[in-house]
N, C-alpha and C positions, 0 to 999 in steps of 0.2 A: 624394149632394146635400148632405148636412150638411157634410161635408168641403169640397165647393166652396164651400159658403156661408161658410164659415168662413174659407177662403183670401181670398174676395172681400172679407170685411169686414177681415181683416189688411191685405189690399192698400190698400182705402180709408184705411183709420186712418194707415198709413205715408205714403200721399200727402198727406193733411191735415198731417201733421207736418211733412213737406219743406216746404209752404206756409206754415207757422208759423215754420219756421226760416230760409227763405231769403225776404225779404219781395218781391223781384221776381223771379219765375219767368224764365227764360230768360236771365237778366243775371247775368254773373260775380259773384262776390262780392269785394269789395275785401281784407276780412281775416275772420277767423274769431273769435269772442268767445264764450267760455264764460259762461254765466249760471247762478251757484248760488243757490238760493233758499230760504230757511229753512222758509217755510209758504205757503199756498197762501190766506190770508185777502187780502182786498180791497185792503189798504193795499199789500201786497208786489205785487198785479198792477198797482195804479196805479203802483208806482214803476219796475216794467220797461217799461210802456207808456211813461212819461214819457221812460225813458232811450232806449228805440228811436225814439220820435218826434222826440227832438232830432237825435239821429245821421243819422236819415232825411232831415231838413231840411237837413242839413250836406252831403247828397249821397252819402252812405256806404251802401254795399249789404254791410253785413255777411252772414255766414252765423252764426246763433245757435245753439248747442247748451245749451238749457234743462235745467237737473238740479233737481229738487225734492227736498228733503229729507223734506217733510212734518211737520216738527218733530220728526224722528227721529234722534238724535245717533248712532245704531249705523250710518247710513247716510254719514256723513262720509268714512271712511276711501276706501272704495269709490267715492265721488264724487271726492274729490281725486286718485286715481289715474286715474281717467278723464279729468278735465281735463288732468293732466300728460301724459297720452299721446295728447290729442286734437290737438295742435299748435296750440292757440289762442295769439292775439297778445296776448290781454287778457282778465282774468275779472273779472265784475262780481257781487260778491256783495250779497245782499238780507236783511239780518237778522243777528242777533249770531252764531247758530249757523252759518251760513255763512260769515261773516266769519270768526269764530275758528279754523275748520277751515281756510280757505283760506290765511290769514296764517300759521298753524303750520306748514302743509304744503306751502306752495308758495312757492319764493323765487327762481325765475328769470323769473317772468311777472308784468308788472304787475297789481296787483289795485286796482279801485276800489270802495269799499263803500259801503253805503245801508243807513239804517234800524238804524244801530246807536247805542247810548244815549250812548256814550262812545268818542273816537277817541285815547284813550291806547296801545292796540295798535297803530294805523295809525301813530302817530308814532314807534313805535319799529321800524318794518319799511321798510328802504329800498326795497321794492318796490311799498309801499300806500300809498294816500291815499282821500278819500271824503269823506262829509258825515255827520256825527253828528246826532242828535235832539236833544240838549241846547241849549237858548236861553242864550245868555251872561246872567249875572246882570245886567248894567247893563241888557239889554233888558227882563228881569223886571221890575225897579224901574221903569223908564220905562212899561210896559204898567199896573203898579199904580197908580201915579200917574194914569195916564189913566182907569182904571177907576173908583177910589176916590179921588177927589181930596181929601176930608176926611180922610184918613188920616194919621197923625204917626208911628206907633210899628208896626213890621213884628216879628212874632215868627217864628223857624224852629228846627225840632228838627231835629238832622241828625246823621249818623254820622261822627265826627271823622277816622276812618282813611280814610275815603273823600271826603269833600265839605270838609275844612279849607281847602283853597286858594279853592274857590268860594265860602265864606262869608268870606273876608277880603275877596274882591274884592266881594262883595254889600255889606259893612259900608262899603266906600269909597264905593261906587256911591249908597248910601241916604244917605250923608253930604252927597255932593254936591247930592241932590236933596232936601235938607231933612227927611230921614226918620232916625229912630232904628231901628235893626236889632238886636233883644236875640236873641242865639242861644244856644241850649241844647243841647250836645253830649250825646251818649247813645252807650253801649257796646253796650246790647242791648235787646231789645224791653220788658223788664221796668223799664227807665229812663224809658220815655216817659210814664207816666201821673204823675210826680212831675216831670217836665219841663213837661208843659202845666199843672199847677197851678202852676208857678213863673212862668208866662208869662200866666196868667188877668187879671191885674190890671194887666198892664205892657203890655200890645199892643192896638193897633186891629183887626189882621187878622194872620192865620196863612199864612204862606207854606210850601207843601208841596215839599221839595227831594227828588227821587228818589235812593233809594240802598236796600240790602238790608235795612236795619230798617224803612224807613218804607213799602216795598212789600208788608208782611206783612199779609193780608187782616183779621187780627184788630187789627192795629195802625191800619189804615183805619177800621174799625169805632169804634174808640175816638175817633179824631183827629174824625172827623166827628160824633160824640155830644158831644164836648166843644165843637165849632164851635157846634151848634145850642142846646146848654143855655146857653152864656155869650154868644150872638148875637155871636161873634167870626168874621166871614166867614174861609173857608178856601180859599186859592188852590190849587187840585189840580196834581198833576204833568201829568195827562193828561184827555182828555173823559171817561174812564172814571169818574174820581173825580168831575166834575161830574154826570153822570148819578146817582151815588148820593149827591148832596148838598153837594159843594163848589160854591162860590159861582160859580167860573170857572177857565179853564185856558187857556193858550195852546196852540194844535194846529198840525197841520202838512198842507201842501199836498202830499200824497205824490207825484203826478206831477210836481210842481215839484222835489223831492228828486231823483227820477230823472234830470230834466232837469239839475239841477245836476251830477249825477254824470256825465251824457252831456257835458258842458262837459269835465269832467276828462278823460273818456277820449278824447275828440276830441284833446285837446292831447298826450297819451299817444300815440296812433295817429300824431301827426304829427312825433314824435320826443322829445318832452320826457320827462325822467324822473319817476317817480313823486314821488320826494324832493324834487323841486323845486315841486312844487303841494302848498301846505299842507292839512291837513285842515281843513274848514270846517264853520260852522254854517248851519243852514236860513236861507235869505235872505228865505223868505215867511212871513209869521206871520197865523195865523188862530186865532180862539178860540170856545170854547163857554160858554155862561151856562146857571145854574139859576134859572129865573124865579121857581119855586116858592120857593127859598132867599131869594132878595132879597126876597120878599114878606114871607116868616117875619121877617127881620130888618130891615124895613121901611126898605130902603136903595132910593132912586131911581137909577136909571141912565139916563143921556140917550138919547134916541131914536137919535141917531146910532150910539152904543155897541151898543144892541138890535139895530138894523139890519144893522151890520155882522158880526154873530155867524154864524159858519160853521154853528152847531148851537145850537139852544135847548131846555131841558127843562121 
């Protein structure tokens, strides 16, 4: 009886998987799409749902083979081999782990990538395109003026090896907006305290640019303490920083990122080459605000801004 029950359970589970992978039962799928997902967190689920919803609205009845890495790099080689032997017409990757593995291991199937911080790897790959998470510097400056119209000088600490081009772009954007950008390059986490001290008397706000140095938890703590002690608002790279004490950050609509990738996938399935579709930045901007930090720094933000926040702390 136990064996019979186990067989029934496995059969039921297999049937449920088929329902997930083939959206319309009984209807032949137009094409097969492999979906390689880095992790099982909600943003990844939202991106996959947005991708699927867009293609469904276009009338595509794709059969999806979803492969989850669960954040485990040891699973990538097997996942790539599985995709290569699956006959998929397109690969949709969600997250950096999945994207890096697919782009490095698959060269003859189009790849559309989502939830990756940078698109440099995609730009170097003839069979890949996608949507990165980085908001352009021009957009960051525009929102900074909108959030803090009194600001005249902006400080940024950055790893020159990773972000020099973006800082150069930001300097020009700030100048056009009537702002002065004070940039302090650092080579290691040990350089950050001195860079903060250099900026303390020269800037009205500190802008956090994501890179390998600034993403360190210890550096995050130092930056946020500096911000509060000096009453210099810190614009965080993500909502997680806002929750920890940054004043605000731009944020993402993950379902729309998936839909944006779905548009790219639809063009490729119609015959376009991935190389002809430039890697893009998010088209939808959301944001999070820390009301406690605003109160501590005696900052007044308009009701329009507060009411439009995706999340407040």
